[in-house]
N, C-alpha and C positions, 0 to 999 in steps of 0.2 A: 947186097944180097936183098932180093924182093921179100916184103912182108908176107904177101899172100901164100907163097909156097911153104913158108916156114910155119905158118898157121895151120896150113892144110896138113904138114907132116906131123905136127904136133896133135891135132884134133881129129885128123881123118879117120884113124882107127875107131874113134867113139862113134862115128857115124854108121858103122857096121856092127855096133855092139848087138849082141843076141838078146832075145826076150827076157832071159834070166837076169841078166845084168841090168836091163832097164827096170825090171820089176823090184830088185833089190834096192836101187837107188830111189826110185820114186816112192816105195813104201816107207823107207827110212826117213826121207826128207819130209813127206807129208805128215808122218807122226810128229817129227820134231817141230815142224811149223805150227802145228795145231795144238800141242801140249806144252812146249817149253818156251821160255823167253827168247832163247836164240833163234826161234822160229820167225821172229820179227825182223831178223836181218837176211833170211834166206829167200831166194827168188822162186817161190812157189808156183806162180802162174806160169813163169817161163819154163819151169821144169816140167810141168804137165803138157804144155805145148810142144816141148822138145821131145818128150817121150812119145807123143803121137807121131811126131815127124820121123823119129829113128825107126819106130816099129813100122812105118810106111815104107822104109828102104827095103825090108824084106818081106813085104806084103803079109804082115802078121796081123790080119784084121781081127781074127778071133782072140788073139793075145790082147789086142788093144781094148776090146770091149771087156774082156775078163779083168783086165788090170783097172778099167774104170770101176767095175763093180767092188773088186777087193779094195782098191784104194779109198773108195768111198766109205767102206767099213772102217779103214784105219783112221780116216779123217774124223768119223765119228767119235771112235774110241779116243783119239788124241784130244778132241775138244772137251770129251768127258772128263779126262784127266785134268785139263785146265780148269774146268768147273769146279773139281773137287779141291784142286789147290787153292783156288779163290775162296771156297767155302770154309776150308780149315785154317788157312794161312792169311787170307786177306790180300790187299795189294799195297800195304804200307811199305814193304820193302823193295818195291819196283822202282820208285823215282830215284834218280841220280842227280847228285848236285852238278848243275851246269850241263846235264845231259842233252844231247841233241834230239834224241828219240825218246829214252826213258826219262821223262821229266814230269813235274807236276802238271803242266799245261796240256800235255798230250793225254795224260790220265784223265784229267778233267773233261777234255773233249770226248773222249771215249766213254766216260760215264754218262755225260749228257747225251750222247747218241743212244746209249743203252736206255737212259730214263725216258727219253722221248719215243723211242720206237718199240721198247720191250722185245716181244716175241720176234717181230721182223727185223729187229737190230741183229739177232743171232743169225738170221738167214742172210741178210744183206752182207754182214761183215765178212762173209767168205770171199767177197770181191774187193775188200779193201785191206791191203797187205798187212799193215801194223795192227789195225783194229781186229783183224782175223785172229790174232794171238791174244789180245787183251780181252777181247769180248767175253770168252768163256770165264776168265778169271773174275771179271767184274760181275758177271752173272751169278757166280757162286758167292761171292762176297756180298751181294745183294739179296742173298737167299731167294733167287727165283726158283719157283716150283720145279722140282727135278724132272718130273714127267713131261711137263710143258716145255722145259728146256731140251729134253731128249728129242722131242718132236721137231722143234725149230732146228736143233743141230743137224738132224737126219735130212730134213727138207734142203738146208743150205749145202750140205755136203753132196746131195744128189744133183742139185743144180749146178755145182762148181766142178767137181772133179771129172766126171765123164765129158762134160761139155767141152772142157780145154783139151782133154787128151783126143777126143774124137775130132775136134776142130783141127788140131795139129795133123792128125792121121789123114783126114780127107783133104784138108787143104794141101798137103804134100802130094796126095794122090792126083790132084788136078794138074800136077806138074809132070805127070809121067810122059806126056808128049815131047817134053823138053828135059831129058835125063840129066843133063849137066846142071840145070836150074834146080832140080829136085835135090841133087847132091849139095848144091851151094846152100839151099834152105835149110838142110840138115846141119850142115857146117855152122851157119850163122846162128841157129837155134842153140846148138851146143856151145858155141863160143859165148853167147849171151848168158847161158846158164853157168858156165865155168867162171866167167869174169864176175858175174853177180855173186856167185857163192863166195869167191875169194874176198870181193870187197865187203860183202855181208859179215864174213867172220872177222875181218880187220875191223869194221865198225862195232861189232859185238864186243870185241876185245877192248877197245877204246872206251866204250860205254861203261863196261863192268869194272874197269880201273877206276872210275870216279866213285867217290864216297856216297853212301846212301844219304838222300835228302831226308833227314828226320826232323827238319825244322816244323814245330807245331804250327798249325794253322788255326787262328781264332776267328770266328765269325765276327766278332766285335770290332776287329781291325778293319773290316771292309764296310762296316757302317758309317754313314756320315755323321760328322759331329754335330750335336745340337747347338744353335747360337745361344750365346750368353745372355741371361734374361736382363742383367743390369744394362747391357748394351742396348737391348731392344727397348727397354724403358727410357734410356737417354735419347734414343732416335725418335720416339714418339713425343717426348717432351719438347 
């Protein structure tokens, strides 16, 4: 049995999903990705592109633009929740012992990224999958000014959500002259989203099964040892 027909029969109906279905899926996933740790494992960029492609199947241009606006608001609200979580709970409970994504090294990289770029780190983080989820919590834990954070949060969301949705919509629209290719593009986009979500949830479950890495870190451990003075005297004598 050929794989292609099997995939088409499994995912084909999703390419004809109505605007309401697309809206519900997009808004729920965008909020989860921006507000909760599970969002680190969800394919947010792929989802937004796929939403645009599916809406293009029914020529729902107005719905695509409106979804871009509403989803932008949801992304802002989600990141604000992440900011408040970081502000009041910190990030100490995130790292997992031997975690592949939720580990101290990645938290340190995200913190360094925020420390270096500040305001623009929140804006640019929208385009970096796992940093997109961690940046709000780190900003909250660092007590970044809330008004300044909201501005950065909004700018990043406006640059991220509508861009990807409309890129998917108009990109699929360019294929109107080749209808079968347009259908194939929708099928591929949905397949990437479904597979990415399944894999992401599997990875999330694996990470959360690992114990919290509560090993204390002491700056003194990282400092180089000073040479023994007696040895220095013997060397010069």
